[in-house]
C-alpha positions in Angstrom: 20.3 -75.1 88.6 22.8 -76.4 85.8 19.8 -77.8 84.0 17.8 -74.6 84.3 20.5 -72.8 82.4 21.1 -75.5 79.9 19.9 -75.3 76.3 17.7 -78.5 76.8 15.3 -76.5 79.1 15.0 -79.5 81.5 13.9 -79.4 85.1 16.5 -78.3 87.8 17.3 -81.1 90.3 15.1 -80.6 93.3 12.7 -78.6 91.5 9.5 -80.2 90.5 8.3 -80.1 87.0 5.0 -78.6 87.5 6.8 -75.7 89.5 9.3 -75.2 86.7 6.5 -75.2 84.1 4.4 -72.7 86.1 7.3 -70.5 86.5 7.9 -70.4 82.8 4.4 -69.6 82.1 4.0 -67.1 84.9 7.1 -65.1 83.7 7.3 -63.0 80.4 9.6 -64.1 77.7 12.2 -61.6 78.6 12.1 -62.2 82.1 12.7 -66.1 81.7 15.6 -65.3 79.4 17.2 -63.1 81.8 16.9 -65.5 84.7 18.4 -68.3 82.5 21.3 -66.0 81.5 21.9 -64.7 85.2 22.1 -68.4 86.4 24.4 -69.3 83.7 26.8 -66.7 84.7 26.5 -67.7 88.5 27.0 -71.4 87.3 29.9 -71.0 85.3 31.4 -68.9 87.9 30.6 -71.4 90.6 32.3 -74.2 88.4 35.5 -72.4 88.0 35.6 -71.6 91.8 34.5 -75.0 93.0 31.4 -73.6 94.6 28.1 -75.2 94.9 25.3 -73.6 93.1 22.0 -75.0 94.6 22.1 -74.4 97.4 24.5 -71.8 97.2 26.5 -70.3 100.3 26.3 -66.7 101.3 30.0 -66.8 101.4 30.2 -67.9 97.7 27.6 -65.4 96.7 29.7 -62.5 98.0 32.7 -63.7 96.3 30.9 -63.8 93.3 29.8 -60.5 93.6 32.9 -59.1 94.3 34.4 -60.9 91.1 31.5 -59.7 88.8 32.2 -56.1 90.1 36.0 -56.5 89.3 35.0 -57.8 85.8 33.3 -54.4 85.3 29.4 -55.3 85.9 27.2 -52.5 87.1 25.5 -52.4 90.3 22.1 -52.9 88.7 23.5 -56.0 87.4 24.7 -57.3 90.6 21.3 -56.7 92.1 19.6 -58.6 89.2 22.2 -61.6 89.9 21.2 -61.7 93.5 17.4 -61.5 92.6 17.9 -64.4 90.1 19.7 -66.9 92.6 17.0 -66.0 95.0 14.4 -67.1 92.5 16.2 -70.3 91.8 16.3 -71.1 95.3 12.8 -70.3 96.0 12.0 -72.7 92.9 13.6 -75.4 94.5 11.9 -75.0 98.1 15.4 -74.2 99.6 16.0 -71.3 102.1 17.2 -68.1 100.4 20.9 -67.4 100.9 20.7 -64.0 99.6 19.0 -63.0 102.6 22.1 -63.5 104.8 23.5 -60.5 106.1 26.9 -60.9 104.4 25.2 -60.9 100.9 23.1 -58.0 101.9 26.1 -55.9 103.1 28.2 -57.2 100.1 25.5 -55.8 97.5 25.3 -52.6 99.4 29.1 -52.1 99.7 29.1 -52.6 95.7 26.2 -50.2 95.0 28.3 -47.5 97.3 31.5 -48.4 95.5 30.2 -48.5 91.8 27.3 -45.9 92.2 23.8 -46.8 91.1 23.2 -44.5 88.2 22.3 -46.2 85.1 23.2 -45.4 81.5 20.1 -43.5 80.2 18.8 -43.5 76.5 19.3 -40.1 74.9 15.7 -38.4 74.7 14.5 -38.2 71.2 12.2 -34.9 71.4 9.6 -33.9 68.7 11.1 -30.3 68.0 14.5 -30.8 69.6 16.0 -29.1 72.8 13.6 -26.5 73.2 12.1 -24.7 76.1 8.4 -25.1 75.3 7.5 -27.8 72.6 4.1 -26.4 71.9 5.5 -22.8 71.4 8.8 -23.6 69.3 8.4 -22.6 65.8 10.3 -25.6 64.1 12.7 -28.6 64.5 15.8 -27.7 66.5 18.8 -30.2 65.6 18.3 -33.8 66.1 14.5 -34.2 66.7 11.5 -36.4 65.6 10.1 -33.7 63.3 13.3 -33.6 61.2 13.5 -37.5 61.0 9.8 -37.6 59.9 10.4 -35.2 57.3 13.5 -37.0 55.9 11.6 -40.5 55.5 11.6 -41.1 51.8 8.7 -41.7 49.9 9.5 -45.4 49.4 7.8 -48.5 50.8 10.4 -48.7 53.5 10.3 -45.0 54.1 6.4 -45.1 54.6 6.8 -47.8 57.1 9.6 -46.2 58.9 7.7 -42.6 59.1 4.7 -44.6 60.4 6.6 -46.7 63.1 8.4 -43.6 64.5 5.5 -41.4 64.7 3.5 -44.0 66.4 6.4 -44.8 68.9 6.6 -41.1 69.7 2.8 -40.5 70.3 2.6 -43.5 72.5 5.8 -43.9 74.3 6.0 -47.5 73.5 8.9 -50.0 74.4 10.3 -51.7 71.4 8.9 -55.1 72.3 5.6 -53.2 72.4 6.0 -51.3 69.0 6.4 -54.5 67.1 3.5 -56.1 68.7 1.1 -53.5 67.4 -1.5 -55.2 65.0 -4.0 -53.4 62.5 -6.8 -54.5 64.7 -5.4 -52.5 67.7 -5.8 -49.4 66.0 -9.1 -47.5 66.3 -10.3 -44.2 64.7 -11.3 -41.2 66.9 -12.3 -37.7 66.3 -10.7 -35.0 64.3 -8.4 -37.3 62.4 -6.8 -38.7 65.7 -7.1 -42.3 66.8 -6.0 -44.6 69.6 -4.1 -47.7 70.1 -5.1 -50.7 72.3 -2.0 -51.6 74.2 -2.6 -55.3 74.7 0.2 -55.9 77.1 3.2 -53.9 78.5 6.0 -54.2 81.0 3.7 -52.8 83.8 0.9 -55.2 82.5 2.2 -58.5 82.3 -1.4 -60.0 82.8 -2.6 -58.3 79.7 -5.6 -56.2 81.2 -4.9 -53.7 78.3 -5.1 -50.0 78.1 -5.3 -47.3 75.3 -2.8 -44.7 74.0 -3.4 -41.7 72.1 -2.6 -41.6 68.2 -2.3 -38.0 66.7 -3.8 -37.2 63.2 -0.1 -36.9 62.1 0.3 -40.7 63.0 -3.1 -41.8 61.9 -2.3 -40.1 58.2 1.3 -42.1 58.1 -0.3 -45.4 59.0 -3.0 -45.1 56.4 -0.4 -44.3 53.8 1.7 -47.2 55.0 -1.2 -49.7 54.9 -2.3 -48.6 51.5 1.5 -48.8 50.2 2.0 -52.3 51.9 -1.5 -53.9 51.0 -1.8 -55.3 54.6 -4.8 -54.4 56.8 -4.4 -57.6 59.2 -1.8 -58.8 61.4 1.4 -57.0 62.3 1.7 -53.3 61.5 5.2 -53.1 61.1 6.8 -55.7 58.7 10.1 -56.9 57.7 11.5 -56.3 54.3 13.0 -59.0 52.2 15.4 -58.1 49.0 15.5 -60.0 45.8 16.6 -58.9 42.3 14.9 -59.1 38.9 16.4 -60.2 35.6 18.2 -56.8 35.2 19.8 -57.0 38.7 17.5 -54.3 40.2 16.3 -54.6 43.7 13.1 -55.6 44.4 11.6 -55.2 48.2 8.7 -57.0 49.5 7.3 -57.3 53.0 7.0 -60.2 55.2 6.6 -61.0 58.7 6.5 -59.0 61.7 9.6 -56.8 62.6 11.7 -57.8 65.5 12.1 -55.6 68.5 16.0 -55.3 67.7 14.9 -53.5 64.4 13.4 -50.6 65.8 16.6 -48.7 66.9 17.9 -49.5 63.3 14.9 -47.6 61.9 15.7 -44.7 64.1 19.1 -44.4 63.0 18.3 -44.8 59.4 16.0 -42.0 59.6 18.5 -39.9 61.7 21.2 -40.5 58.7 18.6 -39.6 56.1 17.9 -36.3 58.2 21.5 -35.4 58.2 22.0 -35.9 54.6 19.0 -33.9 53.9 20.5 -31.0 55.9 17.6 -31.1 58.2 19.6 -31.2 61.5 21.2 -27.9 61.3 24.9 -27.0 62.1 26.0 -30.2 64.1 29.6 -31.3 64.2 30.6 -34.8 63.2 31.6 -35.6 66.9 28.1 -34.5 67.9 26.4 -36.4 65.4 28.4 -39.7 66.2 27.7 -39.4 69.8 23.9 -38.8 68.9 23.8 -42.0 66.8 25.5 -44.1 69.3 23.2 -43.2 72.2 19.9 -43.2 69.9 18.0 -46.3 70.9 14.3 -47.6 70.8 13.8 -46.1 74.2 14.8 -42.6 73.1 11.3 -41.8 71.9 9.9 -42.9 75.5 12.3 -40.6 77.1 11.7 -37.8 74.7 8.1 -37.7 75.0 8.3 -37.7 78.8 10.7 -34.9 78.5 8.2 -32.8 76.2 5.4 -33.5 78.5 7.4 -32.1 81.5 8.6 -29.0 79.2 5.0 -28.3 78.3 3.8 -28.2 81.9 1.9 -31.5 82.2 2.1 -33.1 85.9 3.7 -36.1 86.9 0.3 -37.9 87.6 -0.8 -37.2 84.1 2.5 -38.4 82.6 2.4 -41.7 84.6 -1.0 -42.5 83.2 -0.2 -41.3 79.7 2.8 -43.7 79.6 1.7 -46.4 81.7 4.2 -46.1 84.7 3.3 -47.6 88.0 6.2 -45.8 89.7 7.2 -42.1 89.7 11.2 -42.8 89.7 11.6 -43.4 86.2 9.7 -40.2 84.6 11.1 -38.1 87.2 14.6 -39.2 86.2 13.9 -38.6 82.6 13.0 -34.9 83.5 15.9 -34.3 85.7 18.0 -32.4 83.3 15.2 -30.4 82.1 14.3 -29.3 85.6 17.8 -27.7 86.2 16.9 -24.8 83.7 13.9 -23.9 86.0 15.3 -24.5 89.4 16.0 -21.5 91.9 19.7 -21.2 90.8 18.8 -21.0 87.1 16.2 -18.3 87.9 18.5 -15.9 89.7 22.0 -16.9 87.9 20.4 -16.2 84.6 19.8 -12.5 85.5 23.2 -11.8 86.8 
């Protein structure tokens, strides 16, 4: 196991080279990276506690879980550690120690003690916190509409406007946003378009599917394409700054953006919207909380909430945002449903 988590990326003792190579190719880059990271945590703990890693004893795994919980790890992280340890033993064709009753009960005990609710990205809705996004007259506080309006008419502003607009329309995750190429964008009817999503978290084998692009997004993409001069390769590109002889900044585009840059784009547009006075009355504390909780996933959450608020059913939402399980979209809509439940219908009239 120690060699699986080393930077040399060499085979694990007792794991055949062809098995390890097949595992690496069968898993997504992020899944492989997460497996290595989890096993590194376990191996470092084992070394410090004089415990074997491969094969690992159920008693050691249970102690490892207790120690990680005491260190502040969440229940979901502990469950992922157990899954990674099981995967390592599977690769080595060894019995899975995580199936032992001790490990199962320890994990259940930690879930009970820590709680299983995970931190959720704040939903960035199109017109803000409104009852019906189709009937609302205009932006209400922090919202996509205000941020799009605040994007400056600069090269970077045109890119950022196109990125945010596409991200909201499609509900793509950050890795999927930066993977969009110009050849994936197709014209539709009435100024709208469609995006061919080549691969997603729920489509690791790359069967591909389509997502809708609004006329607003198609116009923003056309504006960005004209300004950037690119019509091939990645749609969203990084910017490089240089200076001319007078010391003035010169911005040029380069390779495709990284997934980590998407959140930075959102926050820059949020700052621009506040500076332009487009967020209405918002206190410094509320704004700071909004900014910290805004992530690349916020558009996916916000789109889901807007779809629920406009009366779309769960099956349609799952299809539109390419979900295989109803649990996550239902969780995103949980806060909205409170305003329409039985208590709200009665209490609001008392």
